[in-house]
C-alpha positions as CSV (number, residue, x, y, z in Angstrom):
1,M,15.5,21.8,0.1
2,K,15.1,20.9,-3.6
3,R,16.6,17.5,-3.0
4,I,13.8,17.3,-0.5
5,I,11.3,18.2,-2.7
6,S,12.4,16.2,-5.6
7,I,12.5,13.0,-3.8
8,A,8.8,13.8,-2.0
9,A,7.4,14.3,-6.0
10,S,9.2,11.5,-7.2
11,L,7.6,9.3,-4.5
12,G,4.2,10.9,-5.4
13,I,4.5,10.0,-8.9
14,T,5.2,6.2,-8.0
15,F,2.3,6.2,-5.3
16,T,-0.2,6.8,-8.0
17,G,0.2,4.1,-10.3
18,Y,-0.5,1.6,-7.2
19,A,-3.7,3.7,-6.3
20,Q,-5.7,1.2,-8.4
21,E,-7.3,-1.4,-6.5
22,P,-5.8,-5.0,-7.0
23,E,-8.5,-7.7,-8.7
24,M,-7.3,-10.0,-6.0
25,A,-9.1,-8.1,-3.0
26,D,-11.9,-8.2,-5.1
27,G,-12.0,-11.9,-5.7
28,M,-11.2,-12.4,-2.2
29,R,-14.1,-10.4,-1.3
30,S,-17.0,-11.8,-3.5
31,E,-15.7,-15.3,-2.0
32,G,-15.8,-14.3,1.4
33,K,-11.9,-15.0,2.2
34,I,-11.2,-11.5,3.0
35,Y,-12.8,-12.6,6.4
36,V,-10.0,-16.0,7.2
37,V,-7.4,-13.2,6.1
38,V,-9.1,-10.7,9.0
39,A,-9.8,-13.2,11.2
40,I,-5.8,-14.8,11.2
41,L,-4.7,-11.0,11.2
42,A,-6.6,-10.9,14.2
43,V,-5.3,-13.9,16.1
44,I,-1.7,-13.0,15.3
45,L,-1.9,-9.3,16.5
46,F,-4.2,-10.9,19.9
47,G,-1.1,-13.4,20.0
48,L,1.5,-10.8,19.7
49,V,-0.2,-8.4,22.4
50,A,-0.5,-11.3,24.7
51,Y,3.1,-12.1,24.6
52,L,4.4,-8.4,25.4
53,I,2.2,-8.4,28.3
54,S,3.4,-11.5,29.5
55,I,6.9,-10.2,29.0
56,D,6.3,-6.8,30.9
57,R,5.0,-8.7,33.6
58,K,7.9,-10.7,34.1
59,V,10.3,-8.0,33.6
60,T,8.6,-6.2,36.3
61,K,8.5,-9.4,39.0
62,L,12.4,-9.2,38.4
63,E,13.0,-5.7,38.4
64,Q,11.1,-5.3,41.9
65,R,13.3,-8.4,43.0
66,L,16.4,-6.4,42.2
67,N,15.0,-3.3,44.1
68,D,13.6,-5.4,47.2
69,G,17.6,-7.1,47.7
70,K,19.4,-3.6,47.4
71,P,19.0,-0.8,50.1
72,R,18.3,2.4,49.2
């Protein structure tokens, strides 16, 4: 238990140094480039979701073909 508490405490101490907002985000936000980044991330996420849906449909069709061929 002491080991878990000491690990959690050390992680908490290291994360406080990263709590400051990076200057890069301010620069991108002021120049309007942050919207380009968000748009690209949204397109990538949409593509992944569409791909997963298409894979799920193909697997469902294959499962139905297998189940139709075997008597229960």
